[in-house]
C-alpha positions in Angstrom: -33.3 49.9 -138.0 -32.8 51.1 -141.6 -34.1 54.5 -140.7 -31.6 54.7 -137.8 -28.7 53.8 -140.1 -29.8 56.3 -142.7 -30.0 59.1 -140.0 -26.6 58.2 -138.7 -25.1 58.3 -142.2 -26.7 61.7 -142.9 -25.3 63.1 -139.6 -21.8 62.0 -140.4 -21.9 63.3 -143.9 -21.8 66.8 -142.5 -18.4 68.5 -142.7 -18.3 69.7 -139.1 -19.3 66.2 -137.9 -16.5 64.6 -139.9 -14.0 67.0 -138.4 -15.3 66.2 -134.9 -15.1 62.5 -135.7 -11.4 62.7 -136.8 -10.3 64.8 -133.8 -12.4 62.8 -131.3 -11.0 59.4 -132.4 -7.4 60.7 -132.2 -7.8 62.3 -128.8 -9.7 59.2 -127.5 -6.9 57.0 -128.6 -4.3 59.1 -127.0 -6.2 59.4 -123.8 -6.8 55.6 -123.5 -3.2 54.7 -124.1 -1.9 57.3 -121.6 -4.7 56.4 -119.2 -3.3 52.9 -118.6 0.0 54.3 -117.4 -1.6 57.0 -115.4 -3.9 54.6 -113.5 -1.1 52.1 -112.9 1.1 54.9 -111.5 -1.8 56.1 -109.3 -2.0 59.4 -111.2 -5.5 58.8 -112.5 -6.7 62.2 -111.4 -4.0 64.1 -113.2 -6.3 64.6 -116.1 -8.9 66.3 -113.9 -6.3 68.5 -112.3 -4.6 69.5 -115.6 -8.0 70.2 -117.2 -8.8 72.7 -114.5 -5.4 74.3 -115.1 -6.3 74.4 -118.8 -9.5 76.2 -117.9 -7.5 78.9 -116.0 -5.3 79.3 -119.0 -8.3 79.6 -121.2 -9.6 82.4 -119.1 -6.4 84.3 -119.4 -6.4 83.7 -123.2 -10.0 84.8 -123.5 -9.3 88.0 -121.5 -6.3 88.8 -123.7 -8.1 87.8 -126.9 -5.5 85.1 -127.7 -5.9 81.6 -129.1 -7.1 79.3 -126.2 -5.2 76.2 -127.4 -2.0 78.0 -128.1 -2.0 79.5 -124.5 -3.4 76.4 -122.7 -0.9 73.8 -124.0 2.4 75.4 -122.8 0.8 76.4 -119.5 -0.6 72.9 -118.8 2.7 71.3 -119.9 4.6 73.5 -117.4 2.2 72.6 -114.6 2.5 68.9 -115.4 6.2 69.2 -114.9 5.6 71.0 -111.6 3.1 68.4 -110.4 5.5 65.6 -111.1 8.4 67.4 -109.3 6.2 68.4 -106.4 4.9 64.9 -105.8 8.4 63.4 -106.0 10.4 65.9 -103.9 7.9 67.4 -101.5 5.9 66.5 -98.5 2.8 67.3 -100.5 1.6 64.0 -102.1 0.5 63.7 -105.7 -3.3 63.6 -105.0 -3.1 66.6 -102.6 -1.0 68.6 -105.1 -3.4 67.9 -107.9 -6.4 69.0 -105.7 -4.6 72.1 -104.6 -3.6 73.3 -108.1 -6.9 72.3 -109.8 -9.1 74.1 -107.3 -6.9 77.2 -107.4 -6.8 77.3 -111.3 -10.6 76.9 -111.5 -11.1 79.7 -109.0 -8.6 82.0 -110.8 -10.1 81.3 -114.2 -13.7 82.1 -112.9 -12.6 85.4 -111.4 -10.7 86.4 -114.5 -13.7 85.7 -116.7 -16.0 87.5 -114.4 -13.8 90.6 -114.4 -13.2 90.5 -118.2 -15.8 89.1 -120.5 -18.2 87.2 -118.3 -19.2 83.5 -118.6 -20.0 83.4 -122.3 -21.1 80.4 -124.4 -17.6 79.6 -125.6 -16.4 79.1 -122.0 -19.3 76.8 -121.3 -18.2 74.7 -124.3 -14.8 74.3 -122.6 -16.4 73.4 -119.3 -18.9 70.8 -120.6 -17.5 70.0 -124.1 -18.7 70.9 -127.6 -16.6 69.2 -130.1 -18.7 70.4 -133.1 -17.8 74.0 -132.4 -14.1 73.5 -133.2 -12.6 75.9 -135.7 -10.5 74.7 -138.6 -7.4 76.0 -136.8 -8.3 73.9 -133.7 -8.8 70.9 -135.9 -5.4 71.1 -137.7 -3.6 71.7 -134.4 -5.4 68.9 -132.6 -4.7 66.4 -135.4 -1.0 67.3 -135.6 -0.5 67.2 -131.9 -2.5 63.9 -131.5 -0.4 62.2 -134.2 2.8 63.4 -132.4 1.6 62.1 -129.1 0.8 58.7 -130.6 4.2 58.5 -132.4 6.1 59.3 -129.2 4.1 56.8 -127.2 4.8 54.0 -129.7 8.4 55.0 -130.1 9.1 54.9 -126.4 6.6 52.1 -125.5 9.2 49.8 -123.9 10.7 52.4 -121.7 7.3 53.8 -120.7 6.3 50.2 -119.8 9.4 49.9 -117.7 8.9 53.0 -115.6 5.2 52.3 -115.2 5.6 48.9 -113.6 8.9 49.1 -111.7 10.7 52.4 -111.7 13.4 51.3 -109.4 14.3 48.3 -111.5 14.2 50.5 -114.7 16.7 53.0 -113.1 19.0 50.0 -112.2 19.0 48.8 -115.8 20.0 52.2 -117.1 16.6 53.6 -118.1 16.3 57.4 -117.4 13.1 57.1 -115.4 12.8 60.8 -114.7 13.0 61.6 -118.4 10.2 59.2 -119.3 8.1 60.3 -116.4 8.4 63.8 -117.8 7.5 62.5 -121.2 4.4 60.9 -119.8 3.4 64.1 -118.1 3.9 66.2 -121.2 1.9 63.8 -123.4 -0.9 63.7 -120.9 -0.9 67.5 -120.6 -1.2 67.9 -124.4 -4.0 65.2 -124.6 -5.9 66.8 -121.8 -5.9 70.3 -123.4 -7.0 68.8 -126.8 -9.7 66.7 -125.1 -11.2 69.7 -123.3 -12.9 70.9 -126.5 -14.5 67.4 -126.8 -15.3 66.5 -123.2 -15.0 69.7 -121.3 -12.8 70.6 -118.4 -15.1 68.9 -115.9 -15.3 65.5 -117.7 -12.0 65.0 -119.5 -10.6 62.8 -116.7 -13.2 60.2 -117.6 -11.7 59.8 -121.1 -8.4 58.9 -119.4 -9.7 56.7 -116.5 -12.7 54.7 -117.8 -11.3 52.7 -120.7 -8.2 51.6 -118.8 -10.2 50.6 -115.7 -12.7 48.7 -117.9 -9.9 46.9 -119.7 -8.2 45.9 -116.4 -11.4 44.1 -115.3 -10.9 41.3 -117.9 -7.2 41.6 -119.0 -4.1 40.8 -117.0 -1.2 41.6 -119.4 -0.1 45.2 -120.0 -0.2 44.9 -123.8 -3.7 43.4 -123.7 -5.0 46.2 -121.4 -3.5 48.8 -123.8 -5.2 47.3 -126.9 -8.6 46.7 -125.2 -8.5 50.2 -123.7 -7.8 51.8 -127.1 -10.6 49.8 -128.8 -13.1 50.5 -126.1 -12.3 54.2 -126.0 -12.8 54.5 -129.8 -16.0 52.5 -129.7 -17.4 54.5 -126.7 -16.6 57.8 -128.4 -18.3 56.7 -131.7 -21.4 55.4 -129.9 -21.5 58.6 -127.7 -21.3 60.8 -130.8 -24.2 59.0 -132.5 -26.3 59.1 -129.3 -25.4 62.8 -128.9 -26.3 63.6 -132.5 -29.6 61.8 -132.6 -30.9 62.6 -129.1 -29.5 66.1 -129.0 -27.5 65.5 -125.8 -24.1 67.0 -124.8 -21.3 65.2 -126.6 -19.0 64.9 -123.6 -21.8 63.7 -121.2 -23.0 61.1 -123.8 -19.4 59.7 -124.2 -19.0 59.5 -120.4 -22.3 57.6 -120.0 -21.4 55.1 -122.7 -18.0 54.6 -121.0 -19.8 54.1 -117.6 -22.1 51.4 -119.2 -19.0 49.8 -120.7 -17.3 49.7 -117.4 -20.3 48.1 -115.6 -20.4 45.4 -118.4 -16.7 44.7 -118.1 -16.9 44.7 -114.3 -19.7 42.1 -114.5 -17.7 40.0 -117.0 -14.7 40.2 -114.7 -16.8 39.0 -111.7 -18.2 36.1 -113.7 -14.7 35.1 -114.9 -13.3 35.3 -111.4 -16.2 33.2 -110.0 -15.7 30.5 -112.7 -11.9 30.5 -112.1 -12.5 29.5 -108.4 
């Protein structure tokens, strides 16, 4: 046990691991908070769809030798607006729209990469996650945007709560529901792009979905779900990072597996509580 603790402390004393820890904790916190709203609004797969769009934008940035994050963020934000409008004002429902756009973006990105630079290692990092490969510029931008996302979420928490649970009632009371739906879409888009570096385009949706679903197994109040989801997301990320560092497994995959185990534990607890209540 002492040897395990010493090895963990040694790993996290490294500068690149400290940067990864800071960014990962912030992104995990953002994803868990927004994930509660996305799941309740039945938009839980938006993270997966937007991450595929981010991959397509990454492909364009790579081909043009531009900064991936600076290109991906505005593109994914615009697509988040489009998805929201499409699901509200079109015969194409939200899940179908997400599937349509995500598959198209992934295909376009793959073709662009094949015609330009080929499937290099950096692109694999975006597909499957490699948080320790983040540059200083990526770290500074990720920290700044994560803090902004958290501040906006806290500042407009009451209105976001209103449009999440009863959008019709929120509109009747004077809340500009469309505006706050757009705000949710933008914050989610930014979080997805930032999380791609950590979890990869193929697994970022798990960071949004798992903590909120786990929290909902044992909590019934919105505030409790948000708090438990945030704590669980941070804990799963830290455990996943430690496992990944010691066992030399992919960071994103390790975090997903820890989240899956946590979900199964919370699901079991929820079943036991439900049985005792009857």
